[in-house]
N, CA, C, O and the ligand as a Tripos MOL2 file, in Angstrom:
@<TRIPOS>MOLECULE
protein
  225   223    57     0     0
PROTEIN
NO_CHARGES

@<TRIPOS>ATOM
      1 N         -70.5130   -8.9080  -64.0630 N.3       1 MET1
      2 CA        -71.9910   -8.5570  -63.9570 C.3       1 MET1
      3 C         -72.8240   -9.9730  -63.7560 C.2       1 MET1
      4 O         -72.9980  -10.7920  -64.6590 O.2       1 MET1
      5 N         -73.1890  -10.0730  -62.7220 N.am      2 PRO2
      6 CA        -73.9570  -11.2820  -62.5090 C.3       2 PRO2
      7 C         -75.3410  -11.4570  -63.2740 C.2       2 PRO2
      8 O         -76.1680  -10.5500  -63.3730 O.2       2 PRO2
      9 N         -75.4890  -12.6960  -63.7860 N.am      3 LEU3
     10 CA        -76.7220  -12.9510  -64.4780 C.3       3 LEU3
     11 C         -77.8560  -13.0760  -63.5020 C.2       3 LEU3
     12 O         -77.7110  -13.7680  -62.4940 O.2       3 LEU3
     13 N         -79.0150  -12.4180  -63.7580 N.am      4 GLY4
     14 CA        -80.1500  -12.5240  -62.8460 C.3       4 GLY4
     15 C         -81.4060  -12.2690  -63.5000 C.2       4 GLY4
     16 O         -81.5590  -11.7570  -64.6090 O.2       4 GLY4
     17 N         -82.3570  -12.7070  -62.6440 N.am      5 TYR5
     18 CA        -83.7730  -12.4930  -63.2650 C.3       5 TYR5
     19 C         -84.6120  -11.6760  -62.2020 C.2       5 TYR5
     20 O         -84.8240  -12.1750  -61.0970 O.2       5 TYR5
     21 N         -85.0870  -10.4290  -62.5300 N.am      6 LEU6
     22 CA        -85.5370   -9.4500  -61.5900 C.3       6 LEU6
     23 C         -87.0250  -10.1130  -61.2390 C.2       6 LEU6
     24 O         -87.7460  -10.6080  -62.1050 O.2       6 LEU6
     25 N         -87.3310  -10.0490  -59.9690 N.am      7 ARG7
     26 CA        -88.7310  -10.4250  -59.6580 C.3       7 ARG7
     27 C         -89.4170  -11.6580  -60.0280 C.2       7 ARG7
     28 O         -90.6320  -11.7380  -60.2110 O.2       7 ARG7
     29 N         -88.4430  -12.7750  -60.1480 N.am      8 CYS8
     30 CA        -88.8450  -14.0690  -60.4650 C.3       8 CYS8
     31 C         -88.7390  -15.0940  -59.4470 C.2       8 CYS8
     32 O         -88.7880  -16.2560  -59.8510 O.2       8 CYS8
     33 N         -88.5990  -14.8840  -58.1690 N.am      9 CYS9
     34 CA        -88.6000  -15.7710  -57.1460 C.3       9 CYS9
     35 C         -90.0090  -16.3110  -56.8920 C.2       9 CYS9
     36 O         -90.8980  -15.5350  -56.5410 O.2       9 CYS9
     37 N         -90.2550  -17.6970  -57.0690 N.am     10 PRO10
     38 CA        -91.6750  -18.1260  -56.8740 C.3      10 PRO10
     39 C         -92.2390  -17.9310  -55.5760 C.2      10 PRO10
     40 O         -93.4570  -17.9010  -55.4050 O.2      10 PRO10
     41 N         -91.2820  -17.7780  -54.5140 N.am     11 ARG11
     42 CA        -91.7730  -17.5780  -53.2590 C.3      11 ARG11
     43 C         -92.2150  -16.0980  -52.8100 C.2      11 ARG11
     44 O         -93.3140  -15.8820  -52.2980 O.2      11 ARG11
     45 N         -91.2250  -15.0670  -53.0570 N.am     12 CYS12
     46 CA        -91.5370  -13.7950  -52.6160 C.3      12 CYS12
     47 C         -91.5030  -12.7630  -53.8640 C.2      12 CYS12
     48 O         -91.8580  -11.5900  -53.7510 O.2      12 CYS12
     49 N         -91.0650  -13.2990  -54.9830 N.am     13 ARG13
     50 CA        -91.1530  -12.4670  -56.1430 C.3      13 ARG13
     51 C         -89.8790  -11.3740  -55.9530 C.2      13 ARG13
     52 O         -89.9320  -10.2000  -56.3190 O.2      13 ARG13
     53 N         -88.7930  -11.9810  -55.3400 N.am     14 GLY14
     54 CA        -87.6420  -11.3350  -55.2820 C.3      14 GLY14
     55 C         -86.7470  -11.3950  -56.4640 C.2      14 GLY14
     56 O         -87.2460  -11.7970  -57.5150 O.2      14 GLY14
     57 N         -85.4450  -11.0380  -56.4440 N.am     15 ASP15
     58 CA        -84.5040  -11.0640  -57.4410 C.3      15 ASP15
     59 C         -83.7800  -12.1890  -57.3990 C.2      15 ASP15
     60 O         -83.1700  -12.4430  -56.3610 O.2      15 ASP15
     61 N         -83.7090  -13.0700  -58.5090 N.am     16 VAL16
     62 CA        -83.0910  -14.3060  -58.6520 C.3      16 VAL16
     63 C         -81.9820  -14.2640  -59.3060 C.2      16 VAL16
     64 O         -82.0090  -13.8570  -60.4680 O.2      16 VAL16
     65 N         -80.6050  -14.7250  -58.6340 N.am     17 PHE17
     66 CA        -79.3900  -14.6660  -59.2310 C.3      17 PHE17
     67 C         -78.7910  -16.1100  -59.6440 C.2      17 PHE17
     68 O         -79.1330  -17.1290  -59.0450 O.2      17 PHE17
     69 N         -77.9660  -16.1170  -60.6030 N.am     18 VAL18
     70 CA        -77.2400  -17.4770  -60.7070 C.3      18 VAL18
     71 C         -76.0290  -17.5460  -59.9660 C.2      18 VAL18
     72 O         -75.2420  -16.6020  -60.0400 O.2      18 VAL18
     73 N         -75.7630  -18.5860  -59.2290 N.am     19 GLU19
     74 CA        -74.6440  -18.7870  -58.4510 C.3      19 GLU19
     75 C         -73.9850  -19.9890  -58.8900 C.2      19 GLU19
     76 O         -74.5920  -20.9430  -59.3770 O.2      19 GLU19
     77 N         -72.7160  -19.9390  -58.7100 N.am     20 GLN20
     78 CA        -71.7240  -21.0450  -58.9190 C.3      20 GLN20
     79 C         -71.8510  -21.7760  -57.7070 C.2      20 GLN20
     80 O         -71.6580  -21.1580  -56.6600 O.2      20 GLN20
     81 N         -72.1750  -23.1290  -57.6570 N.am     21 ASP21
     82 CA        -72.1570  -24.0810  -56.6340 C.3      21 ASP21
     83 C         -70.6560  -24.7200  -56.5190 C.2      21 ASP21
     84 O         -69.8090  -24.6650  -57.4100 O.2      21 ASP21
     85 N         -70.5210  -25.2550  -55.4070 N.am     22 ILE22
     86 CA        -69.1270  -26.1370  -55.0330 C.3      22 ILE22
     87 C         -68.7750  -27.2270  -56.0800 C.2      22 ILE22
     88 O         -67.6140  -27.6130  -56.2130 O.2      22 ILE22
     89 N         -69.8210  -27.7230  -56.8350 N.am     23 PHE23
     90 CA        -69.6460  -28.8900  -57.7270 C.3      23 PHE23
     91 C         -69.3520  -28.3590  -59.0610 C.2      23 PHE23
     92 O         -69.2170  -29.1570  -59.9890 O.2      23 PHE23
     93 N         -69.2320  -27.0310  -59.2680 N.am     24 GLY24
     94 CA        -68.9390  -26.4310  -60.5160 C.3      24 GLY24
     95 C         -70.1790  -26.1830  -61.4260 C.2      24 GLY24
     96 O         -70.0840  -25.6480  -62.5310 O.2      24 GLY24
     97 N         -71.2290  -26.5700  -60.9340 N.am     25 GLY25
     98 CA        -72.6210  -26.2120  -61.6180 C.3      25 GLY25
     99 C         -73.1540  -24.8830  -61.2160 C.2      25 GLY25
    100 O         -72.5160  -24.1060  -60.5050 O.2      25 GLY25
    101 N         -74.2420  -24.6620  -61.6520 N.am     26 THR26
    102 CA        -74.9900  -23.3730  -61.1920 C.3      26 THR26
    103 C         -76.2470  -23.5700  -60.5550 C.2      26 THR26
    104 O         -76.8700  -24.5840  -60.8710 O.2      26 THR26
    105 N         -76.7510  -22.7730  -59.6960 N.am     27 SER27
    106 CA        -78.0420  -22.7830  -59.1540 C.3      27 SER27
    107 C         -78.5840  -21.4360  -59.0910 C.2      27 SER27
    108 O         -77.8530  -20.4460  -59.0810 O.2      27 SER27
    109 N         -79.7380  -21.3850  -59.0520 N.am     28 LEU28
    110 CA        -80.5250  -20.0120  -59.0610 C.3      28 LEU28
    111 C         -81.0760  -19.7460  -57.5490 C.2      28 LEU28
    112 O         -81.8170  -20.5480  -56.9790 O.2      28 LEU28
    113 N         -80.6660  -18.6270  -57.0150 N.am     29 SER29
    114 CA        -81.2160  -18.4360  -55.7080 C.3      29 SER29
    115 C         -81.6010  -16.9960  -55.5100 C.2      29 SER29
    116 O         -81.0170  -16.0960  -56.1130 O.2      29 SER29
    117 N         -82.6190  -16.7710  -54.6320 N.am     30 CYS30
    118 CA        -83.1230  -15.5310  -54.3380 C.3      30 CYS30
    119 C         -82.3710  -14.6510  -53.4980 C.2      30 CYS30
    120 O         -81.9150  -15.0930  -52.4430 O.2      30 CYS30
    121 N         -82.1600  -13.3140  -53.8720 N.am     31 LEU31
    122 CA        -81.4240  -12.4320  -53.1670 C.3      31 LEU31
    123 C         -82.0830  -12.0720  -51.8600 C.2      31 LEU31
    124 O         -81.4330  -11.8250  -50.8450 O.2      31 LEU31
    125 N         -83.5310  -12.0500  -51.9300 N.am     32 GLN32
    126 CA        -84.3220  -11.3410  -50.9080 C.3      32 GLN32
    127 C         -84.6410  -12.5080  -49.8930 C.2      32 GLN32
    128 O         -84.5110  -12.2470  -48.6970 O.2      32 GLN32
    129 N         -84.9900  -13.5960  -50.2160 N.am     33 CYS33
    130 CA        -85.3960  -14.5720  -49.2010 C.3      33 CYS33
    131 C         -84.4500  -15.7940  -49.1230 C.2      33 CYS33
    132 O         -84.6440  -16.6810  -48.2920 O.2      33 CYS33
    133 N         -83.5610  -15.8210  -49.8810 N.am     34 GLY34
    134 CA        -82.5150  -16.9590  -49.9030 C.3      34 GLY34
    135 C         -83.0020  -18.4150  -50.5320 C.2      34 GLY34
    136 O         -82.3050  -19.4290  -50.5110 O.2      34 GLY34
    137 N         -84.2220  -18.3300  -51.0490 N.am     35 HIS35
    138 CA        -84.7070  -19.5480  -51.5370 C.3      35 HIS35
    139 C         -83.7710  -20.0830  -52.7960 C.2      35 HIS35
    140 O         -83.5140  -19.3280  -53.7330 O.2      35 HIS35
    141 N         -83.3540  -21.2430  -52.7510 N.am     36 VAL36
    142 CA        -82.8020  -21.8220  -53.8990 C.3      36 VAL36
    143 C         -84.0700  -22.6740  -54.6150 C.2      36 VAL36
    144 O         -84.9360  -23.3910  -54.1140 O.2      36 VAL36
    145 N         -83.8080  -22.2940  -55.9520 N.am     37 LEU37
    146 CA        -84.8740  -22.8560  -56.9960 C.3      37 LEU37
    147 C         -84.5430  -24.3500  -57.2140 C.2      37 LEU37
    148 O         -83.4070  -24.7890  -57.3940 O.2      37 LEU37
    149 N         -85.6310  -25.0400  -57.1760 N.am     38 THR38
    150 CA        -85.5250  -26.5690  -57.5660 C.3      38 THR38
    151 C         -85.3780  -26.5400  -58.9650 C.2      38 THR38
    152 O         -85.4100  -25.4700  -59.5720 O.2      38 THR38
    153 N         -85.2060  -27.7050  -59.5730 N.am     39 ALA39
    154 CA        -85.0690  -27.9010  -60.9760 C.3      39 ALA39
    155 C         -86.1760  -27.4630  -61.7720 C.2      39 ALA39
    156 O         -86.1420  -26.8630  -62.8460 O.2      39 ALA39
    157 N         -87.2420  -27.8740  -61.0470 N.am     40 ALA40
    158 CA        -88.6920  -27.6820  -61.8480 C.3      40 ALA40
    159 C         -88.7830  -26.2450  -61.7800 C.2      40 ALA40
    160 O         -88.9730  -25.6850  -62.8590 O.2      40 ALA40
    161 N         -88.6950  -25.5570  -60.7950 N.am     41 GLU41
    162 CA        -88.7680  -23.9380  -60.5460 C.3      41 GLU41
    163 C         -87.9410  -23.2160  -61.6660 C.2      41 GLU41
    164 O         -88.4190  -22.3470  -62.3950 O.2      41 GLU41
    165 N         -86.4910  -23.7240  -61.7310 N.am     42 GLU42
    166 CA        -85.7930  -23.1910  -62.6040 C.3      42 GLU42
    167 C         -86.4210  -23.3100  -64.1200 C.2      42 GLU42
    168 O         -86.4500  -22.3230  -64.8550 O.2      42 GLU42
    169 N         -86.8560  -24.4240  -64.4770 N.am     43 GLN43
    170 CA        -87.3600  -24.5890  -65.7400 C.3      43 GLN43
    171 C         -88.4950  -23.7890  -66.0060 C.2      43 GLN43
    172 O         -88.5780  -23.2890  -67.1280 O.2      43 GLN43
    173 N         -89.4380  -23.5660  -65.1230 N.am     44 THR44
    174 CA        -90.4820  -22.6520  -65.2960 C.3      44 THR44
    175 C         -90.1680  -21.2920  -65.4330 C.2      44 THR44
    176 O         -90.8080  -20.6080  -66.2310 O.2      44 THR44
    177 N         -89.2380  -20.7990  -64.7380 N.am     45 LEU45
    178 CA        -88.4780  -19.4520  -64.8830 C.3      45 LEU45
    179 C         -88.1070  -19.2770  -66.2670 C.2      45 LEU45
    180 O         -88.5590  -18.4110  -67.0160 O.2      45 LEU45
    181 N         -87.1650  -20.2520  -66.5830 N.am     46 LEU46
    182 CA        -86.5760  -20.1240  -67.9660 C.3      46 LEU46
    183 C         -87.5630  -20.2150  -69.1470 C.2      46 LEU46
    184 O         -87.3160  -19.6590  -70.2170 O.2      46 LEU46
    185 N         -88.6270  -20.8900  -68.9400 N.am     47 ASP47
    186 CA        -89.8060  -21.0170  -69.9090 C.3      47 ASP47
    187 C         -90.5200  -19.8490  -70.1420 C.2      47 ASP47
    188 O         -90.9260  -19.5010  -71.2510 O.2      47 ASP47
    189 N         -90.7020  -19.1370  -68.9220 N.am     48 ARG48
    190 CA        -91.2380  -17.7370  -68.7950 C.3      48 ARG48
    191 C         -90.4000  -16.7130  -69.5410 C.2      48 ARG48
    192 O         -90.9270  -15.9780  -70.3760 O.2      48 ARG48
    193 N         -89.2300  -16.6560  -69.2820 N.am     49 VAL49
    194 CA        -88.2530  -15.7310  -69.6690 C.3      49 VAL49
    195 C         -88.0980  -15.7860  -71.2090 C.2      49 VAL49
    196 O         -88.0470  -14.7420  -71.8580 O.2      49 VAL49
    197 N         -88.0140  -17.1580  -71.8630 N.am     50 HIS50
    198 CA        -87.8780  -17.3160  -73.2490 C.3      50 HIS50
    199 C         -89.0730  -17.0070  -74.0040 C.2      50 HIS50
    200 O         -88.9680  -16.4470  -75.0950 O.2      50 HIS50
    201 N         -90.4330  -17.3860  -73.4240 N.am     51 ARG51
    202 CA        -91.5720  -17.0250  -73.9100 C.3      51 ARG51
    203 C         -91.7040  -15.3500  -74.1030 C.2      51 ARG51
    204 O         -92.1550  -14.8020  -75.1100 O.2      51 ARG51
    205 N         -91.2290  -14.7090  -72.9580 N.am     52 ALA52
    206 CA        -91.3000  -13.1870  -72.9620 C.3      52 ALA52
    207 C         -90.4770  -12.5010  -74.0240 C.2      52 ALA52
    208 O         -90.8130  -11.4720  -74.6100 O.2      52 ALA52
    209 N         -89.3020  -13.2200  -74.2190 N.am     53 ARG53
    210 CA        -88.4280  -12.8720  -75.1930 C.3      53 ARG53
    211 C         -89.0120  -12.9420  -76.6070 C.2      53 ARG53
    212 O         -88.9240  -12.0170  -77.4140 O.2      53 ARG53
    213 N         -89.6050  -14.0930  -76.8400 N.am     54 SER54
    214 CA        -90.1130  -14.4190  -78.2720 C.3      54 SER54
    215 C         -91.1690  -13.6540  -78.7560 C.2      54 SER54
    216 O         -91.4410  -13.4570  -79.9400 O.2      54 SER54
    217 N         -91.9380  -13.0990  -77.4550 N.am     55 VAL55
    218 CA        -93.1080  -12.2430  -77.9190 C.3      55 VAL55
    219 C         -92.5900  -10.8070  -78.2300 C.2      55 VAL55
    220 O         -93.0890  -10.1050  -79.1090 O.2      55 VAL55
    221 N         -91.6290  -10.4560  -77.5000 N.am     56 ALA56
    222 CA        -90.9510   -9.0840  -77.7160 C.3      56 ALA56
    223 C         -90.0160   -9.0710  -78.8300 C.2      56 ALA56
    224 O         -89.4070   -8.0390  -79.1130 O.2      56 ALA56
    225 ZN        -87.3280  -14.9590  -52.7440 Zn       57 ZN57
@<TRIPOS>BOND
     1     1     2 1
     2     2     3 1
     3     3     4 2
     4     3     5 am
     5     5     6 1
     6     6     7 1
     7     7     8 2
     8     7     9 am
     9     9    10 1
    10    10    11 1
    11    11    12 2
    12    11    13 am
    13    13    14 1
    14    14    15 1
    15    15    16 2
    16    15    17 am
    17    17    18 1
    18    18    19 1
    19    19    20 2
    20    19    21 am
    21    21    22 1
    22    22    23 1
    23    23    24 2
    24    23    25 am
    25    25    26 1
    26    26    27 1
    27    27    28 2
    28    27    29 am
    29    29    30 1
    30    30    31 1
    31    31    32 2
    32    31    33 am
    33    33    34 1
    34    34    35 1
    35    35    36 2
    36    35    37 am
    37    37    38 1
    38    38    39 1
    39    39    40 2
    40    39    41 am
    41    41    42 1
    42    42    43 1
    43    43    44 2
    44    43    45 am
    45    45    46 1
    46    46    47 1
    47    47    48 2
    48    47    49 am
    49    49    50 1
    50    50    51 1
    51    51    52 2
    52    51    53 am
    53    53    54 1
    54    54    55 1
    55    55    56 2
    56    55    57 am
    57    57    58 1
    58    58    59 1
    59    59    60 2
    60    59    61 am
    61    61    62 1
    62    62    63 1
    63    63    64 2
    64    63    65 am
    65    65    66 1
    66    66    67 1
    67    67    68 2
    68    67    69 am
    69    69    70 1
    70    70    71 1
    71    71    72 2
    72    71    73 am
    73    73    74 1
    74    74    75 1
    75    75    76 2
    76    75    77 am
    77    77    78 1
    78    78    79 1
    79    79    80 2
    80    79    81 am
    81    81    82 1
    82    82    83 1
    83    83    84 2
    84    83    85 am
    85    85    86 1
    86    86    87 1
    87    87    88 2
    88    87    89 am
    89    89    90 1
    90    90    91 1
    91    91    92 2
    92    91    93 am
    93    93    94 1
    94    94    95 1
    95    95    96 2
    96    95    97 am
    97    97    98 1
    98    98    99 1
    99    99   100 2
   100    99   101 am
   101   101   102 1
   102   102   103 1
   103   103   104 2
   104   103   105 am
   105   105   106 1
   106   106   107 1
   107   107   108 2
   108   107   109 am
   109   109   110 1
   110   110   111 1
   111   111   112 2
   112   111   113 am
   113   113   114 1
   114   114   115 1
   115   115   116 2
   116   115   117 am
   117   117   118 1
   118   118   119 1
   119   119   120 2
   120   119   121 am
   121   121   122 1
   122   122   123 1
   123   123   124 2
   124   123   125 am
   125   125   126 1
   126   126   127 1
   127   127   128 2
   128   127   129 am
   129   129   130 1
   130   130   131 1
   131   131   132 2
   132   131   133 am
   133   133   134 1
   134   134   135 1
   135   135   136 2
   136   135   137 am
   137   137   138 1
   138   138   139 1
   139   139   140 2
   140   139   141 am
   141   141   142 1
   142   142   143 1
   143   143   144 2
   144   143   145 am
   145   145   146 1
   146   146   147 1
   147   147   148 2
   148   147   149 am
   149   149   150 1
   150   150   151 1
   151   151   152 2
   152   151   153 am
   153   153   154 1
   154   154   155 1
   155   155   156 2
   156   155   157 am
   157   157   158 1
   158   158   159 1
   159   159   160 2
   160   159   161 am
   161   161   162 1
   162   162   163 1
   163   163   164 2
   164   163   165 am
   165   165   166 1
   166   166   167 1
   167   167   168 2
   168   167   169 am
   169   169   170 1
   170   170   171 1
   171   171   172 2
   172   171   173 am
   173   173   174 1
   174   174   175 1
   175   175   176 2
   176   175   177 am
   177   177   178 1
   178   178   179 1
   179   179   180 2
   180   179   181 am
   181   181   182 1
   182   182   183 1
   183   183   184 2
   184   183   185 am
   185   185   186 1
   186   186   187 1
   187   187   188 2
   188   187   189 am
   189   189   190 1
   190   190   191 1
   191   191   192 2
   192   191   193 am
   193   193   194 1
   194   194   195 1
   195   195   196 2
   196   195   197 am
   197   197   198 1
   198   198   199 1
   199   199   200 2
   200   199   201 am
   201   201   202 1
   202   202   203 1
   203   203   204 2
   204   203   205 am
   205   205   206 1
   206   206   207 1
   207   207   208 2
   208   207   209 am
   209   209   210 1
   210   210   211 1
   211   211   212 2
   212   211   213 am
   213   213   214 1
   214   214   215 1
   215   215   216 2
   216   215   217 am
   217   217   218 1
   218   218   219 1
   219   219   220 2
   220   219   221 am
   221   221   222 1
   222   222   223 1
   223   223   224 2
@<TRIPOS>SUBSTRUCTURE
     1 MET1         2 RESIDUE 1 A MET
     2 PRO2         6 RESIDUE 1 A PRO
     3 LEU3        10 RESIDUE 1 A LEU
     4 GLY4        14 RESIDUE 1 A GLY
     5 TYR5        18 RESIDUE 1 A TYR
     6 LEU6        22 RESIDUE 1 A LEU
     7 ARG7        26 RESIDUE 1 A ARG
     8 CYS8        30 RESIDUE 1 A CYS
     9 CYS9        34 RESIDUE 1 A CYS
    10 PRO10       38 RESIDUE 1 A PRO
    11 ARG11       42 RESIDUE 1 A ARG
    12 CYS12       46 RESIDUE 1 A CYS
    13 ARG13       50 RESIDUE 1 A ARG
    14 GLY14       54 RESIDUE 1 A GLY
    15 ASP15       58 RESIDUE 1 A ASP
    16 VAL16       62 RESIDUE 1 A VAL
    17 PHE17       66 RESIDUE 1 A PHE
    18 VAL18       70 RESIDUE 1 A VAL
    19 GLU19       74 RESIDUE 1 A GLU
    20 GLN20       78 RESIDUE 1 A GLN
    21 ASP21       82 RESIDUE 1 A ASP
    22 ILE22       86 RESIDUE 1 A ILE
    23 PHE23       90 RESIDUE 1 A PHE
    24 GLY24       94 RESIDUE 1 A GLY
    25 GLY25       98 RESIDUE 1 A GLY
    26 THR26      102 RESIDUE 1 A THR
    27 SER27      106 RESIDUE 1 A SER
    28 LEU28      110 RESIDUE 1 A LEU
    29 SER29      114 RESIDUE 1 A SER
    30 CYS30      118 RESIDUE 1 A CYS
    31 LEU31      122 RESIDUE 1 A LEU
    32 GLN32      126 RESIDUE 1 A GLN
    33 CYS33      130 RESIDUE 1 A CYS
    34 GLY34      134 RESIDUE 1 A GLY
    35 HIS35      138 RESIDUE 1 A HIS
    36 VAL36      142 RESIDUE 1 A VAL
    37 LEU37      146 RESIDUE 1 A LEU
    38 THR38      150 RESIDUE 1 A THR
    39 ALA39      154 RESIDUE 1 A ALA
    40 ALA40      158 RESIDUE 1 A ALA
    41 GLU41      162 RESIDUE 1 A GLU
    42 GLU42      166 RESIDUE 1 A GLU
    43 GLN43      170 RESIDUE 1 A GLN
    44 THR44      174 RESIDUE 1 A THR
    45 LEU45      178 RESIDUE 1 A LEU
    46 LEU46      182 RESIDUE 1 A LEU
    47 ASP47      186 RESIDUE 1 A ASP
    48 ARG48      190 RESIDUE 1 A ARG
    49 VAL49      194 RESIDUE 1 A VAL
    50 HIS50      198 RESIDUE 1 A HIS
    51 ARG51      202 RESIDUE 1 A ARG
    52 ALA52      206 RESIDUE 1 A ALA
    53 ARG53      210 RESIDUE 1 A ARG
    54 SER54      214 RESIDUE 1 A SER
    55 VAL55      218 RESIDUE 1 A VAL
    56 ALA56      222 RESIDUE 1 A ALA
    57 ZN57       225 GROUP 0 **** ****
């Protein structure tokens, strides 16, 4: 089951999924528009996810 974040794409609000890149690292990319998140966008997304979790 792939790890993903629904409606988290900063460009189109599509679904973002974690992909393994060829260097063995991971990157986040959007299923709908294909946008690959930058490090800064990843951080923003993760911050938002963690904040949402701590509130709930
Ligand atoms: Zn997108």
